[in-house]
C-alpha positions as CSV (number, residue, x, y, z in Angstrom):
1,M,119.8,109.2,94.7
2,T,122.9,109.4,96.9
3,L,123.0,108.0,100.4
4,T,123.4,111.5,101.7
5,A,120.3,112.7,99.9
6,L,118.3,109.6,101.0
7,A,119.4,110.1,104.6
8,K,118.2,113.7,104.5
9,A,114.9,112.8,102.9
10,T,114.1,109.9,105.3
11,G,115.8,111.0,108.6
12,I,117.6,107.6,108.6
13,S,121.3,107.8,109.2
14,K,123.7,107.4,106.3
15,S,125.5,104.6,108.1
16,T,122.2,102.7,108.6
17,L,121.4,103.2,104.9
18,S,124.8,102.0,103.9
19,R,124.4,98.8,106.0
20,L,121.0,98.2,104.4
21,E,122.5,98.7,101.0
22,S,125.4,96.3,101.6
23,G,123.2,93.6,103.2
24,Q,124.8,94.0,106.6
25,R,121.4,94.9,108.1
26,R,118.0,93.5,107.4
27,P,115.3,96.1,106.6
28,S,112.4,96.5,108.9
29,L,109.0,98.0,107.8
30,E,109.8,101.0,110.0
31,L,112.9,101.6,107.8
32,M,111.3,100.6,104.5
33,L,108.3,102.9,104.6
34,P,110.2,106.2,104.6
35,I,112.7,104.9,102.1
36,I,110.0,103.8,99.6
37,Q,108.3,107.1,100.1
38,A,111.5,109.0,99.4
39,L,112.2,106.9,96.3
40,R,108.6,107.2,95.2
41,I,108.2,103.5,94.6
42,S,105.5,101.0,95.7
43,L,106.0,98.7,98.7
44,N,104.9,96.0,96.2
45,D,108.1,96.6,94.2
46,V,110.2,96.0,97.3
47,V,108.5,93.0,98.9
48,Q,107.7,90.8,95.9
49,V,109.3,87.4,96.2
50,E,109.7,84.8,93.5
51,P,108.3,81.4,94.5
52,H,110.9,78.6,94.9
53,E,109.8,75.1,94.4
54,G,109.5,73.2,97.6
55,Q,109.9,76.3,99.8
56,F,107.4,78.4,101.6
57,N,106.5,81.5,99.7
58,P,105.5,84.3,102.1
59,L,103.6,86.0,99.4
60,A,101.5,83.0,98.4
61,P,97.8,84.1,98.5
62,H,95.6,82.6,101.1
63,P,91.8,83.0,101.2
64,W,90.8,84.7,104.5
65,N,87.3,85.9,105.5
66,G,86.2,86.5,101.9
67,M,89.5,88.3,101.1
68,V,93.0,87.3,100.1
69,R,95.8,87.6,102.6
70,L,99.4,87.5,101.7
71,S,101.9,87.1,104.5
72,L,104.9,89.4,104.1
73,T,107.3,87.4,106.4
74,Q,108.1,83.8,107.2
75,E,108.9,84.7,110.8
76,I,106.2,84.9,113.5
77,G,107.0,88.0,115.6
78,P,105.3,90.4,117.9
79,I,104.0,92.4,114.9
80,Q,102.8,90.5,111.8
81,P,102.8,92.2,108.4
82,W,100.4,91.2,105.6
83,K,98.9,92.5,102.5
84,L,95.1,92.2,102.1
85,V,93.3,92.2,98.8
86,I,89.7,93.1,99.4
87,P,87.3,92.3,96.5
88,P,85.0,94.9,95.1
89,R,81.6,95.4,96.5
90,R,82.4,93.8,99.9
91,T,79.8,96.0,101.7
92,Q,78.0,93.9,104.3
93,P,79.7,94.8,107.7
94,D,80.0,92.1,110.3
95,P,82.1,93.8,113.0
96,Q,84.2,91.6,115.3
97,A,86.5,92.4,118.3
98,H,89.5,90.6,119.6
99,E,92.8,91.3,121.4
100,G,95.4,93.2,119.5
101,H,96.3,96.4,117.7
102,M,96.0,97.0,113.9
103,W,97.6,99.5,111.5
104,M,96.3,99.7,107.9
105,Y,97.7,101.6,104.9
106,V,95.8,101.8,101.6
107,L,98.0,100.8,98.6
108,S,95.3,100.9,96.0
109,G,91.5,101.2,95.7
110,R,89.3,102.4,98.6
111,L,89.0,100.8,102.1
112,F,85.6,100.9,103.8
113,L,86.4,100.5,107.5
114,V,83.9,100.2,110.3
115,L,85.2,101.0,113.8
116,G,82.6,100.7,116.4
117,E,79.8,103.2,115.3
118,E,82.1,105.0,112.8
119,E,82.2,104.3,109.1
120,L,85.5,105.5,107.4
121,H,86.3,105.6,103.7
122,L,90.1,105.6,103.2
123,K,91.8,106.2,99.8
124,V,95.3,105.5,98.6
125,G,98.0,106.8,100.9
126,E,95.7,107.1,103.9
127,S,96.0,104.9,107.1
128,A,94.2,104.0,110.2
129,E,95.5,102.6,113.5
130,F,93.1,101.1,116.1
131,S,92.7,98.7,119.0
132,T,91.1,95.5,117.7
133,R,89.1,95.4,121.0
134,V,86.9,97.9,119.2
135,P,84.4,96.0,117.0
136,H,85.8,96.4,113.4
137,W,85.3,95.3,109.9
138,F,86.8,96.2,106.6
139,G,85.4,96.1,103.1
140,N,85.4,97.8,99.7
141,T,82.6,99.8,98.2
142,G,84.6,100.4,95.0
143,Q,84.6,98.7,91.6
144,E,88.2,97.5,91.8
145,P,90.0,95.3,94.4
146,A,91.5,97.3,97.3
147,E,95.0,96.5,98.4
148,V,95.9,97.2,102.0
149,L,99.2,96.8,104.0
150,C,98.3,95.6,107.5
151,L,100.5,95.4,110.6
152,Y,98.9,93.4,113.4
153,G,100.3,93.1,116.9
154,R,99.1,91.6,120.2
155,Q,97.5,94.0,122.6
156,G,99.8,96.9,123.6
157,E,102.1,96.5,120.7
158,Q,101.5,99.6,118.6
159,V,103.2,100.6,115.3
160,R,105.3,103.8,115.8
161,P,106.4,104.9,112.3
162,R,109.0,107.6,112.4
163,V,107.8,110.8,110.9
164,V,110.4,113.0,109.3
165,P,109.6,116.7,109.4
166,S,109.8,118.5,106.1
167,A,112.6,121.0,105.7
168,P,111.5,124.5,106.4
169,S,111.0,126.6,103.4
170,I,113.3,129.6,102.8
171,G,111.9,132.7,104.4
172,A,109.7,130.8,106.8
């Protein structure tokens, strides 16, 4: 795909894409999401890191509340990205509330999300955004592990993905 075609498909300027390609600019998740969607690849294909002996591996799995959490960055910033792997049959809700804001995107499997009194079942490609002040819990009623991309920020820091309108069809 050419830079021109990718720029048109993502709404990201050709100059920004060129700087990303040449390594003159570091990609943010806000830039990566539309690019991987346009290229029809998985975020997993982009963020996998090979472990280096003696160095911190941001994708090293860490047990967390009965799930596995993989940090997607070494840096602590206002918004923290991680990937959660939720085991099958995690179905006993225990909602908790705390300061912050969460955005979740289902990469594989099905996410069972409890938000206050609501029960949501999200499938691949679906997302949820919510204040973590609302009692919440996430699980998996499926037979396979669910993989979920999560962005968490302190209260007031919300994810604002750029949405690129689709091109109008001819005759519309």
